[in-house]
Structures are given as C-alpha cells and as structure tokens.
C-alpha positions in Angstrom: 67.5 201.1 -134.4 66.4 202.5 -131.1 62.3 203.2 -131.2 60.6 205.0 -128.8 57.0 206.9 -128.5 55.9 209.8 -126.2 54.2 210.1 -123.3 51.2 211.2 -125.5 51.9 208.4 -128.4 51.6 205.8 -125.5 48.0 206.6 -124.0 47.1 207.4 -127.9 48.2 204.0 -129.0 46.7 202.4 -125.6 43.2 203.8 -126.2 43.3 202.8 -129.3 44.6 199.2 -129.4 47.8 200.2 -131.2 49.7 197.2 -130.0 54.2 197.7 -130.0 54.6 195.0 -132.9 52.6 197.6 -135.4 54.9 200.2 -134.6 57.9 197.9 -135.1 56.4 196.9 -138.3 55.9 200.4 -139.7 59.6 201.5 -138.7 60.5 198.2 -140.4 58.9 199.2 -143.8 60.6 202.9 -143.5 63.8 200.8 -142.6 63.6 199.1 -146.3 62.2 202.2 -147.7 59.0 201.8 -147.6 58.0 205.0 -146.7 53.6 206.6 -147.0 55.4 209.7 -146.6 58.4 212.0 -145.9 56.9 215.9 -144.1 60.6 216.6 -143.8 62.6 217.8 -141.6 63.2 214.2 -140.1 59.8 213.4 -139.9 57.5 211.0 -141.7 54.0 209.5 -142.6 53.4 206.1 -141.7 50.4 204.0 -141.6 49.4 201.7 -139.2 46.4 198.9 -139.1 43.6 198.8 -137.2 43.2 195.8 -135.3 41.7 193.3 -137.5 42.2 195.4 -140.7 44.4 196.6 -143.3 46.3 200.3 -143.0 44.3 201.9 -145.2 41.4 202.2 -143.1 43.7 202.3 -139.8 45.5 205.1 -138.1 48.3 207.6 -139.7 51.3 208.4 -137.4 53.8 210.8 -137.6 57.1 209.8 -136.8 60.8 211.5 -135.9 62.5 209.6 -138.1 66.6 208.6 -139.1 67.1 205.6 -140.7 69.2 203.0 -139.1 69.5 204.7 -135.8 66.2 206.2 -134.0 62.5 206.6 -134.6 60.3 208.6 -132.3 56.3 208.2 -132.9 55.0 211.5 -132.1 51.4 211.5 -132.8 48.9 209.8 -134.3 45.4 209.8 -135.9 42.2 207.9 -137.3 42.1 208.6 -141.1 38.2 208.9 -140.4 38.9 211.5 -138.0 41.3 213.6 -140.5 42.5 214.0 -143.7 46.1 215.3 -142.3 47.7 217.6 -139.4 47.5 221.2 -139.8 50.6 223.5 -141.0 51.5 224.6 -137.5 51.2 220.9 -136.2 53.7 220.1 -138.9 55.9 222.8 -137.8 55.7 221.8 -134.3 56.3 218.5 -135.1 59.5 218.9 -136.9 60.9 221.3 -134.0 60.3 218.3 -131.7 61.6 215.7 -134.5 64.9 218.1 -134.7 65.3 218.0 -130.9 65.0 213.9 -130.2 67.0 213.4 -133.1 70.0 215.6 -131.9 69.5 214.1 -128.4 72.3 212.5 -127.0 72.2 208.9 -125.3 72.1 210.9 -121.9 69.3 213.2 -122.8 67.2 209.7 -123.9 67.5 208.3 -121.0 66.5 211.3 -119.0 63.4 211.3 -121.2 62.8 207.6 -120.3 63.5 208.0 -116.5 61.1 210.9 -116.3 58.2 208.9 -118.3 58.2 211.6 -121.7 59.7 208.8 -123.7 58.6 204.9 -123.7 60.7 202.3 -125.9 58.4 200.5 -128.0 59.0 196.7 -127.0 60.8 194.5 -129.9 58.9 191.1 -130.4 
C-alpha cells in the first residue's frame, strides 16, 4: 500500500504536530474496513488523533483512497474549526482524487521529485 500526503497536507500535519505514524494508523483502519465516512469518488474521511488525546476531538482528514493500492492525504482540519468541508471543496477534492488514484508510477515519481507529494513514512 502506497501512502502519500500532498504538499499542502504535509505543511498542515507539520504545523499541527501530526506524525506519519498517526496517518499510517488511519490507513490501517481503512484497510480493515473501518472507514469513518465514504465521501464517494474515491474519497474517504478518517479521524486522526490530536497529540495526547483521542480521535474524536482530533482532526478530520480527507483522503484519496483505493483499497490495497494507494492513499493520498489531501486535506485536514480540526473538528473545532469546521464541521465538514463545503460542497465545492468536496467536488474539487474528488477531481484531485480521480487524477491521483489513476496516476501511473512514473507520474507519482515526478510528483514526488517536484515536491507535490511526500511519502508517508512507514514505522
């Protein structure tokens, strides 16, 4: 399973102190069928714990997800800041997810090299 984060999400995770380990755990839950919300179009919403707290009061993440293949963290927000993403943001995220999930290995390698994607470390 390949797990990545976009440049925007990497900055968000760094600023909020979200470790790659927490992101991997969210994907591991999804792989076991424990998905917080299926948003359609290859998007899921998973909760990620706030440092030192549980998932319920933590962050919501929007992920381009294809089981057993690829996951890309696109967007994150604290539940205390917003309840959900807007309809136009969801439409844009679906378009991005479609492209990222359909990308071949050469395109992913280019995105990594250009800094548009970062790999989520395993372990």
